[in-house]
C-alpha positions as CSV (number, residue, x, y, z in Angstrom):
1,M,22.9,-17.8,-18.4
2,N,20.0,-20.0,-17.2
3,K,17.8,-18.5,-14.4
4,P,18.0,-20.4,-11.1
5,A,15.1,-22.7,-10.5
6,R,12.4,-21.2,-8.3
7,K,10.6,-23.0,-5.5
8,V,7.0,-22.2,-6.5
9,D,4.7,-21.6,-9.4
10,G,2.0,-19.8,-7.4
11,L,1.8,-17.5,-4.4
12,L,-1.4,-17.3,-2.3
13,F,-1.4,-14.2,0.0
14,D,-3.4,-13.5,3.1
15,K,-4.6,-9.9,3.0
16,D,-4.5,-8.2,6.4
17,G,-1.1,-8.2,8.0
18,T,0.5,-9.5,4.9
19,L,-0.3,-7.3,1.9
20,F,-1.4,-4.5,4.3
21,D,0.2,-3.6,7.6
22,F,-2.2,-4.8,10.3
23,H,-1.8,-2.2,13.0
24,T,-1.8,0.8,10.7
25,T,-5.1,-0.3,9.2
26,W,-7.0,-2.4,11.7
27,S,-6.0,-1.2,15.1
28,A,-6.9,2.4,14.0
29,W,-10.2,1.1,12.6
30,A,-11.0,-0.8,15.7
31,G,-10.4,2.2,18.0
32,D,-12.8,4.3,15.9
33,L,-15.3,1.4,15.9
34,I,-15.3,1.1,19.7
35,E,-15.9,4.8,20.1
36,D,-18.7,4.7,17.6
37,L,-20.5,1.7,19.3
38,A,-19.9,2.9,22.8
39,Q,-21.5,6.3,22.2
40,G,-19.6,7.8,25.2
41,D,-20.5,5.0,27.6
42,A,-17.3,4.0,29.5
43,A,-18.7,0.7,30.5
44,V,-19.6,-0.3,26.9
45,R,-16.2,0.9,25.8
46,A,-14.5,-1.3,28.3
47,R,-16.6,-4.3,27.4
48,L,-15.9,-3.9,23.7
49,A,-12.1,-3.6,24.4
50,S,-12.2,-6.7,26.6
51,E,-14.1,-8.8,24.1
52,M,-12.0,-7.6,21.2
53,H,-8.7,-8.0,23.1
54,Y,-8.0,-4.3,22.3
55,D,-5.7,-2.1,24.3
56,L,-7.4,1.3,24.6
57,D,-4.3,3.1,25.8
58,E,-2.1,1.8,23.0
59,R,-4.9,1.8,20.4
60,R,-3.7,-1.6,19.3
61,F,-5.1,-5.1,19.1
62,R,-3.4,-7.6,21.5
63,P,-1.7,-10.5,19.6
64,M,-4.2,-13.1,20.6
65,S,-7.3,-11.1,19.7
66,P,-10.0,-13.4,18.1
67,I,-10.5,-10.7,15.5
68,V,-7.0,-10.7,14.2
69,A,-7.4,-13.9,12.1
70,G,-11.1,-14.6,12.5
71,T,-13.9,-14.1,9.9
72,N,-16.2,-11.1,9.7
73,R,-18.9,-13.3,11.3
74,E,-16.7,-14.2,14.2
75,A,-15.8,-10.6,14.7
76,A,-19.5,-9.7,14.8
77,E,-20.2,-12.4,17.3
78,C,-17.3,-11.0,19.4
79,V,-18.6,-7.5,19.3
80,A,-22.2,-8.6,20.0
81,R,-21.1,-10.0,23.4
82,A,-20.3,-6.5,24.4
83,V,-23.4,-4.8,23.0
84,P,-26.1,-7.4,23.4
85,D,-28.8,-5.0,22.2
86,R,-27.4,-5.2,18.7
87,K,-28.1,-8.3,16.6
88,V,-25.1,-10.3,15.2
89,E,-26.5,-10.1,11.7
90,E,-26.8,-6.3,11.9
91,L,-23.2,-6.0,13.3
92,E,-21.9,-8.3,10.6
93,I,-23.1,-5.9,7.9
94,F,-21.9,-2.9,9.9
95,L,-18.4,-4.3,10.3
96,M,-18.3,-5.3,6.6
97,E,-19.3,-1.8,5.5
98,T,-17.0,0.1,7.9
99,S,-14.0,-2.2,7.3
100,A,-14.3,-1.9,3.5
101,A,-13.7,1.8,3.9
102,A,-10.7,1.4,6.3
103,P,-7.6,3.1,4.9
104,Q,-4.9,0.5,3.9
105,A,-1.1,0.8,4.4
106,E,0.8,-1.4,2.0
107,T,3.6,-3.4,3.5
108,V,5.5,-2.8,0.2
109,P,4.6,-0.9,-2.9
110,L,2.1,-3.5,-4.1
111,A,1.6,-2.6,-7.8
112,A,5.2,-2.8,-8.7
113,F,5.8,-5.9,-6.5
114,L,2.9,-7.8,-8.0
115,Q,3.7,-6.8,-11.5
116,A,7.2,-8.2,-11.2
117,L,5.9,-11.5,-9.8
118,A,3.3,-11.8,-12.6
119,A,6.1,-11.1,-15.2
120,E,7.8,-14.2,-13.9
121,G,4.8,-16.2,-14.8
122,L,3.6,-16.8,-11.2
123,A,-0.1,-17.4,-10.4
124,L,-1.2,-14.9,-7.8
125,G,-4.1,-15.2,-5.4
126,V,-5.6,-13.8,-2.2
127,A,-7.3,-15.9,0.5
128,T,-8.6,-13.9,3.4
129,N,-10.9,-14.4,6.3
130,D,-12.4,-11.0,5.5
131,T,-15.4,-10.9,3.2
132,E,-14.8,-11.1,-0.5
133,H,-16.4,-7.7,-0.8
134,G,-14.0,-6.3,1.7
135,A,-11.0,-7.9,0.0
136,R,-12.0,-6.5,-3.4
137,A,-12.6,-3.1,-2.0
138,H,-9.2,-2.9,-0.3
139,L,-7.3,-4.3,-3.3
140,G,-9.2,-2.0,-5.6
141,K,-8.3,1.1,-3.5
142,A,-4.7,0.0,-3.8
143,G,-5.1,-0.4,-7.5
144,V,-4.1,-4.0,-7.6
145,V,-7.3,-6.0,-7.7
146,D,-6.6,-6.9,-11.3
147,K,-3.1,-8.2,-10.4
148,F,-4.7,-11.3,-8.9
149,D,-5.9,-14.4,-10.7
150,F,-8.0,-15.5,-7.7
151,I,-9.6,-13.7,-4.7
152,A,-11.5,-15.5,-2.0
153,G,-13.0,-14.3,1.3
154,F,-14.4,-16.6,4.0
155,D,-17.8,-16.2,2.3
156,S,-16.7,-17.2,-1.2
157,G,-17.8,-20.8,-0.8
158,H,-14.4,-22.4,-0.1
159,G,-14.5,-22.1,3.7
160,A,-12.3,-20.2,6.0
161,K,-8.7,-20.6,7.3
162,P,-7.3,-22.5,9.1
163,A,-9.2,-25.1,7.0
164,P,-7.4,-25.8,3.7
165,G,-10.4,-25.1,1.5
166,P,-9.4,-21.6,0.1
167,C,-5.8,-22.9,-0.5
168,L,-7.0,-25.9,-2.4
169,A,-9.5,-23.9,-4.4
170,F,-6.6,-21.6,-5.6
171,A,-4.5,-24.6,-6.6
172,R,-7.4,-26.1,-8.5
173,A,-8.3,-22.8,-10.2
174,M,-4.7,-22.3,-11.3
175,G,-4.1,-25.9,-12.3
176,L,-1.2,-26.2,-9.9
177,A,0.0,-29.0,-7.6
178,P,-0.4,-27.7,-4.0
179,G,3.3,-28.4,-3.3
180,R,4.2,-25.9,-6.0
181,V,2.3,-23.1,-4.2
182,A,3.3,-21.1,-1.2
183,M,0.7,-19.8,1.3
184,V,2.0,-16.4,2.5
185,G,0.6,-15.1,5.8
186,D,1.1,-13.4,9.1
187,S,-1.0,-15.7,11.3
188,T,-1.0,-19.3,12.4
189,H,-4.4,-19.6,10.7
190,D,-2.7,-18.9,7.3
191,L,0.2,-21.3,7.9
192,L,-2.1,-24.1,9.2
193,A,-4.3,-23.7,6.2
194,G,-1.3,-23.9,3.8
195,R,0.2,-26.9,5.6
196,A,-3.2,-28.8,5.6
197,A,-3.4,-28.2,1.8
198,G,0.1,-29.5,1.3
199,M,1.6,-26.2,0.3
200,Q,4.8,-24.5,1.3
201,T,4.3,-21.9,4.0
202,V,5.9,-18.4,4.2
203,A,5.4,-16.3,7.3
204,V,5.8,-12.5,7.4
205,L,6.2,-10.3,10.4
206,T,3.9,-7.4,9.4
207,G,0.9,-8.6,11.5
208,T,0.5,-9.2,15.3
209,A,2.2,-12.6,15.6
210,T,5.9,-13.0,16.5
211,R,8.6,-15.0,14.9
212,A,8.3,-17.5,17.8
213,D,4.6,-17.9,17.1
214,L,5.0,-18.5,13.4
215,A,8.3,-20.3,13.0
216,P,7.1,-23.8,14.0
217,L,4.6,-23.7,11.1
218,A,6.6,-21.9,8.5
219,D,9.2,-23.1,5.9
220,V,10.6,-19.6,6.2
221,V,9.9,-16.4,8.2
222,L,10.5,-13.1,6.4
223,P,10.3,-9.5,7.5
224,D,7.7,-8.8,4.8
225,I,6.6,-9.9,1.4
226,G,9.3,-7.9,-0.3
227,H,11.8,-10.6,0.6
228,I,9.8,-13.3,-1.3
229,P,11.6,-13.0,-4.7
230,A,15.0,-13.7,-3.1
231,W,13.6,-16.6,-1.1
232,M,12.1,-18.2,-4.2
233,I,15.5,-18.7,-5.8
234,A,17.7,-19.2,-2.7
């Protein structure tokens, strides 16, 4: 029996909130970061929480936090507004180093999931607004860095989402028409980038955005990436 035709030949994943659960990883990291930078000063703690759009009581990012989908540089600029005695460049390095060590919670068991996709002949990539260093560190800790044909951070020379540069770079590297690639992500930045590149867009609900936020920009909204194989042949 012939296999059903699939919708795509390549999948380009966002990292945080897509491959890894956002709140389990980044909300916990941010809470510790705020305490570290505040050094017991309640006023500094409050300023950091305000600038980062972070709920100190819930220990969670608010959905519209500029850090959720922003680059490491944008996060450093955000933090610097609350601690003006610290240089943005210094904070950028500090955030990169501490975030690279943040524990990751996989949204699905990634090794088996990615192995199954690769066995189907799909090209696999990651495009994140984190640094490439951070992306490789997190994927390496999960034991899946070698499962991807392409890994790009905002600092890899292709630009940052929501611009289409990272998406187009993946398509070029894999020799694929953009329309045969799906950009998979948990934020409007991901979906806007994919649409601008002429790709299909798959939204997942493992980040901070809601279905209502994502649906207008997505070809499909899924609970998590584990539902992608069924979508590809539906």
